[in-house]
N, C-alpha and C positions, 0 to 999 in steps of 0.2 A: 517475192519472197512469201516464204511460208507464215501461216497462223501465226505459229509459235515462235518464228523470227521479229515478226511487229509485235507481239505482246512482249516479250524479251526488250524490244528497243524502247519502248513505253515504257517499261517499269525501270531501267537504267536514267530514261531521260528526266524521271519523273524524279526518280533517288537525288540524279544529282542538281537538278535544280530548286526540287525541295532544300537540301542540303542549303543549296546559295542562298534562297530567302531565308531561311532560318539563320544560318547566321548574321545576314543584312538586319534582321529583323531585331536580334538577341543584342548588337553592335549599337543599334540604335537607343534600343532600351537602357543597355547598360554600357555606355563607352568605356573603353580603357582609357585609363588616368596613367599618363607617365610618368615616370621616377621625378619627385621633387627637384627643382632647380636649386643649384646651391649659389649663393651670389656672394 
């Protein structure tokens, strides 16, 4: 693999995993509240 391909691979992995980590952190700080239950 060329150096450019390795750089693009690293950038893509950082974007994907960084987005996953950011979404997990956001959901832990602001958990989704479901609809109120009607009894």
